[in-house]
C-alpha positions in Angstrom: -24.1 -14.1 -83.2 -20.7 -12.7 -82.5 -20.3 -15.0 -79.4 -21.5 -18.1 -81.3 -19.0 -17.8 -84.0 -16.0 -16.1 -82.2 -16.1 -18.1 -78.9 -18.6 -20.9 -79.3 -16.9 -22.4 -82.3 -20.2 -22.8 -84.2 -20.2 -22.8 -88.0 -23.9 -22.0 -88.5 -26.9 -20.9 -86.7 -30.4 -22.0 -87.4 -33.7 -20.7 -86.1 -37.4 -21.0 -86.8 -40.1 -18.3 -86.7 -43.8 -18.3 -87.1 -45.0 -16.3 -90.1 -47.6 -14.6 -88.0 -44.7 -12.8 -86.4 -43.7 -10.7 -89.4 -41.5 -8.3 -87.4 -39.3 -11.2 -86.1 -38.8 -12.6 -89.6 -37.9 -9.1 -90.9 -35.3 -8.6 -88.1 -33.7 -12.0 -88.8 -33.6 -11.3 -92.5 -32.1 -7.9 -92.0 -29.5 -9.5 -89.7 -28.4 -11.8 -92.7 -30.3 -15.0 -92.0 -31.6 -16.7 -95.2 -34.7 -18.7 -95.6 -34.1 -22.4 -95.9 -37.6 -23.8 -95.7 -41.2 -23.5 -94.7 -43.3 -25.9 -92.5 -46.9 -25.6 -93.5 -49.6 -25.1 -91.0 -47.8 -26.2 -87.9 -49.1 -23.6 -85.4 -52.7 -23.0 -84.6 -53.3 -19.5 -83.3 -56.4 -17.4 -83.1 -58.4 -20.0 -85.0 -56.1 -20.0 -87.9 -53.2 -22.2 -89.0 -49.8 -20.6 -89.5 -46.7 -21.7 -91.3 -43.2 -21.5 -89.8 -40.1 -20.5 -91.6 -36.6 -21.9 -91.0 -33.7 -19.5 -91.4 -29.9 -19.9 -91.1 -26.7 -18.0 -91.4 -23.1 -19.3 -91.9 -20.0 -18.1 -90.1 -18.4 -16.7 -93.3 -21.7 -14.8 -94.1 -21.5 -13.0 -90.7 -17.7 -12.4 -91.2 -18.3 -10.9 -94.6 -21.1 -8.6 -93.3 -19.4 -7.5 -90.1 -15.7 -7.8 -91.1 -14.6 -9.7 -88.1 -12.4 -12.7 -87.9 -13.1 -15.6 -85.5 -10.6 -15.9 -82.6 -10.3 -19.7 -82.5 -6.5 -19.5 -81.9 -6.9 -16.8 -79.2 -4.7 -17.4 -76.1 -7.8 -16.6 -74.0 -9.8 -19.3 -75.7 -7.1 -21.9 -75.5 -6.6 -21.1 -71.8 -10.3 -21.5 -71.1 -10.3 -25.0 -72.8 
C-alpha cells in the first residue's frame, strides 16, 4: 500500500475476497480496508456457493493509520517522470 500511495499516485485501493477465505478478509480488515459491498453466490467451491466481499481503503485513511505523507513532489519522483 505504501508504494501505491507514495509512488504510484493512487488515491484508493480496492480488492475482492471470497468469504470462504476468512483469514484473508480478517487480514485486509486489520490493514484498514473497509467493506463496500457483497456479491452474492458468485463462486462455486466444494459443492457450495460463496459470496465475495469488496473492500477498499483511501489514501488519507492509510496516511492517518501509518502517519506518512505522500511524496508526490519528491525530486526523485519528478526526475523519474
